[in-house]
C-alpha positions in Angstrom: -28.1 7.7 13.4 -27.5 6.6 17.0 -24.1 6.6 18.6 -24.1 2.7 18.7 -24.9 2.5 15.0 -22.7 5.3 13.8 -19.6 4.5 11.7 -16.3 6.1 12.4 -16.5 8.8 9.7 -20.2 9.5 10.1 -20.8 13.2 9.3 -17.8 13.6 7.1 -18.7 14.8 3.6 -16.5 13.9 0.6 -16.9 15.2 -3.0 -15.3 12.5 -5.3 -14.2 13.8 -8.7 -11.7 10.9 -9.1 -11.3 8.5 -11.9 -10.1 5.0 -11.7 -6.7 6.2 -10.6 -7.9 7.1 -7.1 -11.3 5.6 -6.9 -10.2 3.4 -4.0 -9.5 6.3 -1.9 -13.0 7.5 -1.8 -14.3 3.9 -1.5 -12.2 3.4 1.8 -13.6 6.7 3.3 -17.2 5.6 2.2 -16.7 2.3 3.8 -15.8 3.9 7.1 -19.0 5.9 7.0 -18.2 9.1 5.2 -20.8 10.5 2.8 -18.9 10.2 -0.5 -20.7 11.7 -3.4 -19.4 11.0 -7.0 -19.5 14.2 -8.9 -20.2 12.9 -12.4 -20.5 14.4 -15.9 -23.7 13.6 -17.8 -22.3 10.4 -19.3 -20.9 9.2 -16.0 -17.5 9.0 -14.3 -14.8 7.2 -16.5 -14.8 4.2 -14.2 -18.3 3.3 -15.4 -16.9 2.8 -18.9 -14.0 0.5 -18.2 -14.1 -3.1 -19.4 -14.7 -5.8 -18.4 -18.4 -5.5 -18.1 -21.0 -7.8 -16.6 -22.0 -10.4 -19.3 -19.6 -8.4 -21.6 -22.3 -5.9 -22.3 -21.2 -2.2 -21.8 -23.4 0.0 -19.6 -23.1 2.7 -17.0 -23.8 0.1 -14.2 -22.0 -2.9 -15.6 -18.3 -2.2 -15.2 -16.7 -4.5 -12.5 -14.3 -1.6 -11.6 -17.2 0.8 -11.1 -19.3 -1.8 -9.2 -16.5 -2.4 -6.8 -14.6 0.8 -6.4 -17.6 3.0 -6.2 -19.6 0.8 -3.7 -21.0 2.7 -0.7 -20.8 6.0 -2.7 -23.6 8.3 -3.8 -23.9 9.9 -7.3 -24.7 13.4 -8.4 -24.5 14.7 -12.0 -22.7 18.0 -12.1 -21.7 19.2 -15.6 -18.6 21.2 -15.2 -18.6 22.0 -18.9 -21.4 24.6 -18.0 -21.4 27.7 -15.8 -24.3 26.2 -13.9 -22.3 23.0 -13.1 -19.3 25.0 -11.9 -21.6 27.1 -9.6 -23.2 23.9 -8.3 -19.7 22.4 -7.5 -18.8 25.6 -5.7 -21.9 25.5 -3.7 -21.4 21.8 -2.8 -17.7 22.6 -1.8 -18.9 25.1 0.8 -20.3 22.2 2.9 -17.7 19.6 2.2 -14.9 18.3 4.4 -12.9 16.6 1.6 -12.6 16.9 -2.2 -10.7 14.3 -4.1 -9.8 15.0 -7.8 -7.5 13.4 -10.4 -7.6 16.1 -13.2 -4.4 17.4 -14.9 -2.7 20.0 -12.7 -4.3 23.4 -13.2 -7.4 22.1 -15.0 -9.9 22.7 -12.2 -8.2 26.0 -11.3 -8.8 27.2 -14.9 -12.5 26.7 -14.1 -12.3 28.6 -10.8 -12.4 25.3 -8.9 -8.9 25.0 -7.7 -7.8 24.8 -4.1 -7.3 28.5 -3.7 -10.7 29.2 -5.2 -12.7 26.7 -3.1 -10.7 27.3 0.2 -11.6 30.9 0.0 -15.3 29.8 0.2 -14.6 27.0 2.8 -11.2 27.3 4.7 -12.0 23.8 6.3 -12.0 22.1 2.9 -9.3 19.4 2.5 -8.5 19.3 -1.3 -6.8 16.1 -2.3 -5.2 16.1 -5.8 -3.8 12.8 -7.1 -2.0 13.3 -10.4 0.6 11.4 -12.3 3.8 13.3 -11.2 2.5 15.8 -8.6 1.4 19.4 -9.0 4.8 20.8 -9.7 7.9 19.8 -11.6 8.9 19.4 -15.2 6.6 16.5 -15.7 3.5 17.8 -14.0 1.6 17.7 -17.3 2.6 14.2 -18.3 -0.1 11.6 -18.5 -0.1 8.3 -16.7 -2.0 5.0 -16.5 -1.5 2.2 -14.1 1.1 0.7 -16.4 3.1 3.9 -17.0 2.9 4.9 -13.3 4.2 1.4 -12.4 7.0 2.1 -14.8 7.9 5.5 -13.4 7.6 4.3 -9.9 10.1 1.4 -10.3 7.6 -1.4 -9.9 7.7 -2.8 -13.5 11.5 -3.1 -13.3 11.3 -5.7 -10.5 8.2 -7.6 -11.7 8.3 -10.7 -14.0 10.9 -13.0 -15.3 14.3 -11.6 -16.3 13.9 -13.2 -19.8 10.5 -11.3 -20.3 9.8 -7.7 -20.6 9.1 -6.0 -17.2 5.7 -7.1 -16.4 2.6 -5.2 -15.4 1.6 -6.1 -11.8 -1.9 -7.6 -11.2 -5.0 -5.7 -10.1 -3.8 -2.1 -10.8 -1.0 -1.8 -8.2 -0.3 1.9 -9.0 -3.9 2.7 -8.6 -4.1 0.8 -5.4 -1.0 2.6 -4.0 -2.5 6.0 -5.1 -5.9 5.3 -3.7 -4.7 4.2 -0.3 -2.4 7.2 -0.1 -5.4 9.4 -1.0 -7.3 7.9 1.9 -4.5 8.1 4.5 -3.6 11.7 3.5 -7.3 12.7 3.8 -7.3 11.3 7.3 -4.0 13.0 8.3 -5.4 16.3 7.0 -8.8 15.8 8.7 -7.1 15.2 12.1 -4.7 18.1 11.6 -7.6 20.4 10.7 -9.7 19.4 13.7 -7.0 19.3 16.3 -4.4 21.8 15.4 -5.2 25.5 16.2 -5.0 27.7 13.2 -4.6 24.9 10.6 -7.0 25.0 7.7 -8.0 22.1 5.6 -5.1 22.1 3.3 -4.2 20.9 -0.1 -2.8 17.4 -0.4 -0.5 16.7 -3.3 -0.3 13.1 -4.2 2.0 11.9 -7.0 1.1 8.5 -8.5 4.8 7.9 -9.3 5.8 8.6 -5.7 2.9 6.7 -4.1 3.8 3.7 -6.3 7.5 3.9 -5.4 6.5 3.4 -1.7 5.8 -0.3 -2.6 9.6 -0.7 -3.4 11.1 0.6 -0.1 12.4 -2.8 0.7 13.1 -4.3 -2.8 14.7 -1.1 -4.1 15.8 0.6 -0.9 17.9 3.6 -1.8 20.9 2.3 0.0 21.2 -0.6 -2.3 22.5 2.0 -4.8 24.1 4.3 -2.3 26.2 1.7 -0.5 26.6 -1.1 -2.9 26.0 0.4 -6.4 23.3 -2.3 -6.9 20.1 -2.0 -9.0 17.5 -4.7 -8.1 16.3 -6.6 -11.1 13.5 -9.2 -11.9 12.3 -11.4 -10.2 13.5 -9.7 -7.0 11.3 -10.8 -4.1 8.9 -12.9 -6.1 8.9 -16.6 -6.1 6.9 -19.7 -7.1 7.7 -23.4 -6.4 5.6 -26.2 -8.0 4.7 -29.3 -6.0 4.4 -32.8 -7.2 0.6 -32.4 -7.6 1.0 -29.4 -9.9 0.0 -26.9 -7.2 2.2 -23.9 -6.2 3.7 -22.6 -3.0 6.0 -20.0 -1.6 8.3 -20.1 1.4 11.2 -18.7 3.3 13.5 -21.1 4.9 15.1 -19.7 8.1 18.7 -20.5 8.5 18.4 -20.7 12.3 15.8 -23.5 11.7 17.9 -25.9 9.9 17.3 -28.6 12.4 13.7 -28.8 11.3 14.3 -28.3 7.5 17.0 -30.8 6.9 15.0 -33.9 8.1 12.4 -32.9 5.4 15.0 -33.2 2.7 16.4 -36.4 4.2 13.0 -38.0 4.1 12.6 -37.6 0.3 16.3 -38.4 -0.4 17.6 -34.9 -1.3 21.4 -34.8 -1.0 22.4 -31.6 0.8 25.5 -32.2 2.8 24.5 -29.7 5.5 24.2 -29.7 9.3 22.2 -27.4 11.5 25.3 -25.4 12.2 25.9 -24.4 8.6 23.5 -21.5 8.6 26.4 -18.8 8.6 27.8 -20.4 5.5 24.5 -20.6 3.7 23.5 -17.0 4.3 26.0 -14.6 2.7 25.4 -12.0 5.5 26.6 -9.1 3.2 23.8 -9.7 0.8 21.3 -7.0 0.1 17.7 -7.5 1.3 16.3 -7.7 -2.2 18.4 -10.9 -2.8 17.4 -12.8 0.4 15.6 -15.5 -1.7 18.8 -16.2 -3.5 20.4 -18.8 -1.3 20.9 -22.5 -1.3 18.1 -23.2 1.2 15.5 -21.8 -1.3 16.9 -24.0 -4.1 16.7 -27.0 -1.7 13.1 -26.0 -0.9 12.2 -25.9 -4.5 13.6 -29.4 -4.9 11.5 -30.5 -1.9 8.4 -29.0 -3.3 8.9 -31.0 -6.6 8.8 -34.3 -4.6 5.9 -33.8 -2.3 2.3 -32.5 -2.6 1.4 -29.0 -1.7 -0.3 -30.0 1.6 2.7 -32.2 2.6 5.1 -29.3 1.8 3.2 -26.7 3.8 2.6 -29.0 6.8 6.2 -29.9 7.0 7.4 -26.4 6.9 4.8 -25.1 9.2 5.6 -27.8 11.8 9.2 -26.6 11.6 8.4 -23.0 12.2 9.1 -21.8 8.6 7.2 -19.2 6.7 5.2 -20.8 3.9 1.9 -20.3 2.1 0.0 -21.7 -0.8 -0.1 -19.8 -4.1 -3.8 -19.9 -4.9 -6.1 -19.1 -7.7 -9.7 -18.1 -7.3 -11.3 -21.6 -7.7 -8.9 -22.8 -5.0 -9.8 -19.9 -2.7 -13.4 -20.6 -3.1 -12.8 -24.1 -1.5 -10.3 -22.8 1.1 -11.2 -23.1 4.8 -9.3 -19.9 5.4 -11.4 -17.7 3.2 -14.6 -19.4 4.4 -13.8 -19.0 8.1 -12.6 -15.5 7.7 -15.7 -14.3 6.0 -13.9 -12.8 3.3 -16.6 -12.5 0.7 -20.3 -11.4 1.0 -23.3 -11.5 -1.4 -24.8 -8.1 -2.1 -27.9 -7.4 -4.0 -27.5 -5.2 -7.0 -31.0 -4.1 -8.0 -29.9 -2.2 -11.1 -28.7 -5.5 -12.5 -31.3 -7.7 -11.0 -28.7 -10.0 -9.5 -26.5 -10.6 -6.5 -22.8 -9.8 -6.7 -20.0 -11.2 -4.6 -18.0 -8.5 -2.7 -14.8 -8.9 -0.8 -14.6 -7.4 2.7 -13.3 -3.9 2.8 -9.6 -3.5 3.5 -10.7 -1.5 6.5 -13.5 -3.8 7.5 -12.1 -4.6 11.0 -12.2 -0.9 12.2 -15.9 -1.5 13.2 -16.7 -5.2 13.2 -18.3 -5.7 9.7 -18.8 -2.6 7.7 -21.9 -2.4 5.5 -21.6 -2.8 1.7 -24.1 -0.9 -0.6 -23.8 -1.5 -4.4 -22.3 1.2 -6.5 -24.9 4.0 -7.3 -26.7 4.4 -10.5 -25.8 7.5 -12.4 -27.3 10.6 -10.7 -29.1 8.5 -8.1 -28.6 10.9 -5.3 -29.2 14.6 -4.6 -27.9 14.8 -1.1 -29.2 17.7 1.0 -25.9 19.2 2.2 -25.9 21.8 4.9 -24.9 25.3 4.1 -21.7 25.3 6.2 -19.2 23.0 7.8 -20.0 22.2 11.4 -17.7 23.2 14.2 -14.5 21.1 14.5 -14.5 18.3 17.2 -12.7 19.0 20.4 -9.2 17.7 21.0 -9.5 14.3 22.8 -6.0 12.9 22.7 -3.1 12.5 25.1 -0.7 15.3 25.7 2.6 15.1 23.7 5.8 17.1 23.8 6.0 17.5 20.0 5.5 20.8 18.2 1.8 21.9 17.9 2.0 22.7 14.3 2.3 19.2 13.2 -1.1 17.6 12.0 -0.9 14.6 14.3 0.6 16.4 17.3 -0.9 15.2 20.5 -1.3 11.5 19.5 0.9 9.2 21.5 1.5 5.6 20.3 3.0 2.6 22.1 4.5 0.7 19.3 5.3 -3.0 19.6 5.6 -3.4 15.9 8.7 -4.7 14.1 10.1 -5.5 10.7 8.1 -3.6 8.0 4.4 -3.7 7.8 3.7 -2.3 11.3 6.7 0.0 11.6 6.0 1.8 8.3 2.5 2.6 9.5 3.6 4.1 12.7 6.4 5.8 10.8 3.7 7.8 9.0 2.1 8.8 12.3 5.5 9.9 13.6 6.5 11.8 10.6 3.3 13.9 10.9 3.8 14.7 14.6 2.6 11.7 16.6 4.8 10.7 19.5 5.6 7.1 18.8 7.3 5.1 21.6 9.0 2.1 20.0 9.1 -0.7 22.5 12.4 -2.7 22.1 14.0 -5.5 24.0 17.7 -6.7 24.0 16.3 -10.2 24.2 14.0 -9.8 21.2 15.6 -7.2 18.9 13.8 -6.0 15.8 15.2 -8.2 13.0 15.8 -5.2 10.9 18.4 -3.9 13.3 20.4 -7.1 12.6 20.5 -6.7 8.8 24.0 -6.7 7.5 25.9 -3.7 6.1 28.2 -4.0 3.2 31.3 -6.1 3.9 29.4 -8.2 6.6 29.6 -5.4 9.0 26.9 -5.2 11.7 25.6 -2.2 13.7 22.2 -2.1 15.3 21.7 1.6 14.5 22.7 1.7 10.8 20.8 -0.9 8.8 18.9 0.6 5.8 15.4 -0.6 6.2 15.3 -0.2 10.0 16.2 3.5 9.4 13.6 3.9 6.7 10.8 2.2 8.8 11.4 4.1 12.0 12.0 7.7 11.3 10.9 10.2 14.0 10.3 7.5 16.7 11.5 7.2 20.3 13.1 4.0 21.5 12.4 2.6 25.0 14.1 -0.6 25.9 12.2 -2.8 28.4 12.7 -6.4 29.4 9.3 -7.8 28.9 10.2 -11.2 30.4 10.2 -9.6 33.8 7.0 -8.7 35.8 8.3 -5.2 36.4 8.8 -4.7 32.8 5.2 -5.8 32.1 4.0 -3.4 34.9 5.8 -0.5 33.1 4.0 -1.4 29.9 0.7 -1.3 31.8 1.6 2.1 33.2 2.4 3.4 29.7 -1.0 2.1 28.4 -2.7 4.7 30.7 -0.6 7.4 29.1 -1.1 6.7 25.4 -3.9 6.7 22.7 -2.8 3.7 20.6 -1.1 0.4 21.1 0.2 -1.1 17.9 1.7 -4.4 16.9 2.1 -6.6 13.9 2.7 -9.9 15.6 0.8 -13.0 14.7 -2.8 -13.1 15.8 -3.1 -13.5 19.6 0.5 -12.7 20.3 0.0 -9.5 22.4 -2.4 -11.3 24.7 -0.1 -14.2 25.1 2.7 -11.7 26.1 0.4 -10.6 29.0 -1.4 -7.7 27.4 -4.9 -8.8 26.3 -7.2 -6.1 25.0 -9.7 -6.6 27.9 -7.0 -5.9 30.4 -5.7 -2.9 28.6 -9.2 -1.5 28.2 -9.6 -1.6 32.1 -6.4 0.4 32.4 -7.5 2.9 29.7 -11.1 2.7 28.4 -10.0 5.1 25.6 -7.2 2.9 24.3 -7.2 1.9 20.6 -5.4 -1.5 20.1 -4.3 -2.3 16.5 -3.2 -5.8 15.5 -1.7 -6.1 12.1 -1.1 -9.9 11.8 -0.3 -11.5 8.5 -3.4 -13.7 8.8 -6.4 -12.9 11.2 -7.2 -14.9 14.3 -10.4 -16.3 12.7 -8.3 -18.4 10.2 -6.8 -21.8 10.4 -3.6 -20.2 9.2 -3.5 -17.8 12.1 -0.6 -19.5 13.9 1.6 -19.6 10.8 4.6 -17.4 10.1 4.1 -15.2 7.1 5.9 -12.7 4.9 4.6 -10.1 2.6 5.3 -11.9 -0.7 3.8 -15.1 0.7 0.6 -13.3 1.6 0.4 -11.9 -1.9 0.6 -15.4 -3.2 -2.2 -16.7 -0.9 -4.5 -13.7 -1.8 -5.0 -14.9 -5.4 -3.0 -12.0 -6.7 -0.1 -14.0 -8.3 -2.5 -15.8 -10.7 -3.7 -12.5 -12.1 -0.5 -11.3 -13.6 2.3 -12.4 -15.8 2.5 -13.9 -19.3 0.8 -17.1 -20.4 2.9 -20.2 -19.5 4.9 -18.6 -16.7 4.9 -19.5 -13.1 2.5 -17.5 -10.8 5.3 -15.5 -9.1 3.5 -12.1 -8.7 5.4 -8.8 -8.2 8.9 -8.5 -7.0 7.9 -6.6 -3.8 6.5 -7.6 -0.4 3.3 -5.8 -1.4 1.3 -6.1 1.9 4.1 -4.7 3.8 3.6 -1.4 1.9 -0.1 -1.3 1.5 -0.7 -2.0 5.2 0.9 1.2 6.5 -1.6 3.4 4.7 -4.5 1.2 5.8 -3.1 1.4 9.4 -3.1 5.2 9.3 -6.6 5.4 7.8 -7.9 2.8 10.3 -6.3 4.4 13.4 -7.3 8.0 12.7 -10.8 7.0 12.0 -10.9 5.1 15.2 -9.7 8.2 17.0 -12.4 10.2 15.4 -15.0 7.7 16.5 -13.6 7.8 20.0 -14.3 11.6 20.2 -17.9 10.7 19.7 -18.2 7.7 22.0 -15.5 8.3 24.5 -14.4 4.7 24.1 -11.5 3.0 22.3 -11.6 -0.2 20.4 -9.7 -3.3 19.3 -8.8 -3.6 15.5 -7.4 -6.7 13.9 -6.3 -5.6 10.4 -5.4 -8.8 8.6 -2.8 -8.2 5.9 -4.0 -11.2 3.9 -7.7 -10.0 4.0 -6.7 -6.5 2.9 -4.6 -7.8 0.0 -7.5 -10.0 -1.2 -9.8 -7.0 -1.0 -7.7 -5.2 -3.5 -8.7 -7.9 -6.0 -12.4 -7.2 -5.4 -13.3 -6.4 -9.0 -11.6 -9.5 -10.4 -13.2 -11.7 -7.8 -16.6 -10.3 -8.5 -16.2 -11.2 -12.2 -14.9 -14.6 -11.3 -18.0 -15.3 -9.1 -20.3 -14.2 -11.9 -18.6 -16.1 -14.8 -17.1 -19.1 -12.9 -13.9 -18.6 -14.8 -10.5 -17.7 -13.5 -9.4 -14.5 -15.3 -6.7 -15.1 -17.9 -3.2 -13.7 -17.3 -3.0 -10.5 -19.4 0.8 -10.1 -19.9 1.1 -6.4 -20.5 -2.2 -5.9 -22.2 -5.4 -4.2 -21.1 -8.9 -4.3 -22.6 -9.3 -0.5 -22.4 -6.0 0.5 -24.0 -4.3 -0.5 -27.3 -1.5 -0.4 -27.7 -0.6 -1.2 -24.1 2.8 -2.6 -23.5 6.5 -2.5 -22.6 9.0 -2.2 -25.4 12.7 -2.7 -25.6 14.9 0.4 -26.3 18.6 0.9 -26.5 20.9 -0.2 -23.8 20.9 -3.2 -21.4 17.5 -4.1 -20.2 16.1 -0.7 -21.0 12.4 -0.4 -21.8 9.6 2.0 -22.3 5.9 1.6 -21.2 3.1 3.2 -23.2 -0.6 3.1 -23.3 -2.9 4.6 -26.1 -6.4 5.5 -24.9 -8.9 5.6 -27.8 -8.8 6.2 -31.5 -8.0 10.0 -31.3 -4.8 9.1 -29.3 -4.0 6.4 -31.7 -4.0 9.0 -34.5 -1.7 11.2 -32.5 0.5 8.1 -31.8 0.8 7.3 -35.5 1.9 10.9 -36.2 4.5 10.8 -33.4 6.1 7.6 -34.7 6.3 8.9 -38.2 3.6 6.6 -39.6 0.5 8.8 -40.1 -1.0 6.2 -42.5 -1.6 3.8 -39.5 -4.2 6.1 -38.2 -6.6 5.0 -40.9 -5.1 1.6 -41.8 -8.1 -1.0 -41.6 -6.1 -3.2 -39.2 -5.5 -0.4 -36.7 -8.0 2.5 -37.2 -10.3 1.4 -34.3 -9.8 0.1 -30.9 -11.5 -3.1 -31.8 -9.3 -3.5 -34.9 -6.2 -2.9 -32.9 -7.1 -5.4 -30.3 -7.8 -8.0 -33.0 -4.3 -7.4 -34.4 -2.4 -6.8 -31.2 0.5 -9.1 -32.0 1.2 -7.3 -35.2 0.8 -3.9 -33.5 3.3 -4.9 -30.7 5.9 -6.0 -33.3 5.4 -2.7 -35.2 6.0 -0.7 -32.1 8.9 -2.8 -30.9 10.6 -2.2 -34.2 10.2 1.6 -33.8 11.4 1.8 -30.2 14.4 -0.6 -30.8 17.7 1.4 -30.7 16.0 4.6 -29.4 16.7 6.2 -26.0 13.8 5.4 -23.6 13.7 8.8 -22.2 13.5 10.4 -25.6 10.7 8.0 -26.7 8.6 8.8 -23.6 9.1 12.6 -24.1 8.1 12.4 -27.7 5.0 10.4 -26.9 4.1 12.6 -24.0 4.4 15.6 -26.2 1.8 14.0 -28.4 -0.5 13.4 -25.5 0.2 9.8 -25.0 0.9 8.2 -21.6 4.4 6.9 -21.7 7.3 6.4 -19.3 10.8 4.9 -19.2 10.8 1.8 -17.1 12.8 3.2 -14.2 15.1 1.4 -11.9 16.7 2.4 -8.6 19.5 4.3 -10.2 17.1 6.2 -12.4 15.0 7.3 -9.5 17.9 8.4 -7.3 20.2 10.0 -9.9 18.2 10.8 -13.1 14.5 11.4 -12.5 13.7 15.1 -11.6 10.5 13.9 -9.9 12.4 12.3 -7.1 14.9 15.1 -6.5 13.6 15.9 -2.9 12.2 12.4 -2.2 15.3 10.7 -0.9 16.8 12.3 2.2 20.1 11.5 3.9 20.7 11.1 7.6 23.4 10.0 9.9 23.3 8.3 13.3 25.3 9.7 16.2 27.0 6.3 16.7 28.7 6.6 13.2 28.6 10.2 11.8 30.6 9.1 8.8 28.0 6.6 7.6 25.3 8.2 5.4 21.9 6.6 5.2 19.4 7.3 2.5 15.7 7.2 3.5 12.5 7.5 1.5 10.3 10.6 1.9 6.6 10.4 2.6 4.3 10.2 -0.4 1.8 12.2 1.7 2.5 15.8 1.3 0.9 19.2 1.7 1.1 21.2 -1.5 1.6 24.6 0.2 4.2 23.4 2.7 7.8 22.6 2.4 8.8 18.9 2.1 9.1 17.5 5.6 12.7 16.9 6.8 12.4 13.5 8.4 14.0 12.9 11.8 16.4 9.9 12.1 15.3 6.6 13.6 16.3 6.1 17.3 19.4 4.5 18.7 18.5 1.4 20.8 17.0 2.6 24.1 17.9 6.2 23.3 14.7 7.5 24.9 14.3 5.1 27.8 15.0 7.7 30.4 12.7 10.2 28.8 9.8 7.8 28.7 10.4 6.6 32.3 11.0 10.0 33.9 9.0 12.5 31.8 6.0 10.3 30.8 5.7 8.0 33.8 7.2 10.5 36.3 9.7 7.9 37.7 12.3 9.2 40.1 16.0 9.2 39.2 16.7 6.7 41.9 14.0 4.2 40.8 15.1 4.6 37.2 18.8 3.8 38.0 17.7 0.9 40.1 15.8 -0.6 37.1 18.8 -0.1 34.9 21.0 -2.0 37.4 18.4 -4.8 37.6 18.3 -5.0 33.8 14.5 -4.2 33.4 15.6 -1.1 31.6 18.5 -0.4 29.3 
């Protein structure tokens, strides 16, 4: 493969032993050019056998999940139930860079295929284990499905209507969070292996529970409980407003833009009694972030929606500078100018089916223009000729940084313009693993998260909860970018860094005076990442967006919930917490490509496009059948029972999933009803699905009045996936699995004020949990950046302080 044609991960070899819980991780690496080989048993990996199937006919090449999540991969049959298969995997591992597995902790080690076994054969191997609760701890042997991991990770508790049971999020959110964490952790470990002297491949320990909880860093920020004693509840950050024409929208009305919102109300005769100066009264500034949709402006917006069409509502808010997006289903997306212009979907020939399938763009597609898509492989279709040993590691080609050399991302330097959540959480991961991240701030355009209120309407720019969570380990440099000298300083810094990152709307960095072509002239090796809500190739590109609104526009909200309910989606700003892992995977793969080509690149990673890509299996089914998938409530075609059931206490629930008839027999024994194992209405999966209402009622009667933790423990002891539906208090105070997840820091400006921050879900199994460094005080490192990195004299530095260019 020529240099021009090579993909970023060309030459990286991955052995993929993962089931559906981490299949996305291997898919992302394959999309970027890695040779990802499914290691399959004789009857195929589990993903091949998951409903729904093409034309509703089961077959090893007909599962929509397999067709989507295993695209771009190869397939090799290796029977690990035989000595020959074990020997074959050991041989393959000697030539692999990465191995991904989702077996129960200790299962592969019992076969002589654990990390210690394989790393003794290949010290370069990166061994990524994704398991329900991690490799250690009291619950290491507990089972999990997407539903129960969503319960354990806190996502169920904030999803759905308060009058309903906690509701399973659409499109396997726990699997998605796990898969993207597997991909980003693989890239962190690859970079660390190849650029840190003496660092072997390493064992990455990914907990599904912890990976899922990362989606809640805003909604269920630990400081809601630490500072306020609050536990976020449904519907949290989700919303849905129905317009006069029956279509749905979502929005966020800015209190500082009342002068453009109130005329819209006046035009349709809505009585409000407000003036543009009332924003301080409307917004209770002591309110927690998860409640920001609970204000009179949102209620007025819902009234407005009911009196106008969707297009009228959106145009009115867009013209006034407010964040708003349509809530769309698949048929509407098919007709949308956005998805057409953005090239979101592609037809791919699937020869094994004799038909064409519609694939969504990869979430990491923008890393190299348009990445190729190959259909998922037939079982055992490939016998790759792998080399006998791993090639020499690439040379270190990154800027020099002052951080400790033992960190896996040591040596990478980032100029970070990003703000709020989606961008900063991505660069936070880089910083937490050793990159030197220079956060560019300006007194005239402060990060909105610095202005979030503390309890009691107190304000302090260094103390807000989400800012401290999103910016651990970074350096703050304060530059007035409205001055020409300030812009010159940015250009000087571009020459000294590897990456420039921002999450402004499309084209904003260029409008600020820093177009990629100019930055490339300064530093041909520069990698510029844009993370807009909507890409520049869309008619929606100029519009303000928020994570929960992008989720609505992606089609996701119509895929979850109970029949008859509004399409409100999950109670989190989902793209804000999937984007960080995609950012890390994209940037580290671009750095790897730079080592081969010597050139940087510009990447525009659209949050809306990536979120839509997570729905790829559902979209593929829609395009084949022409039917919008029905909302499933808490049910799943592959498990029965599969639901969330009330237990003792106020809004306490347990989630459980029974996989197959053998587990059903164990379940019947566990609940003291062994006769149900052979009862005609329940003995088989098909019979249980046909009688699911009666089955749910039977289980609800059994769980009622019981302690949710005791129910989960009893079912797990019987081999059944089950979990309490955990809320923030549970995760912080009761769940042993989070005992070292939340860390406490203090800022030097107020040493009495304790701030809780979330740990990284990426962790090395053989290393101590990383102690995260606090977020920076505004401008804390301006002098360091100017004098140490740019070599500025003390006199010049002081002069720029006096002029107000620096602060």
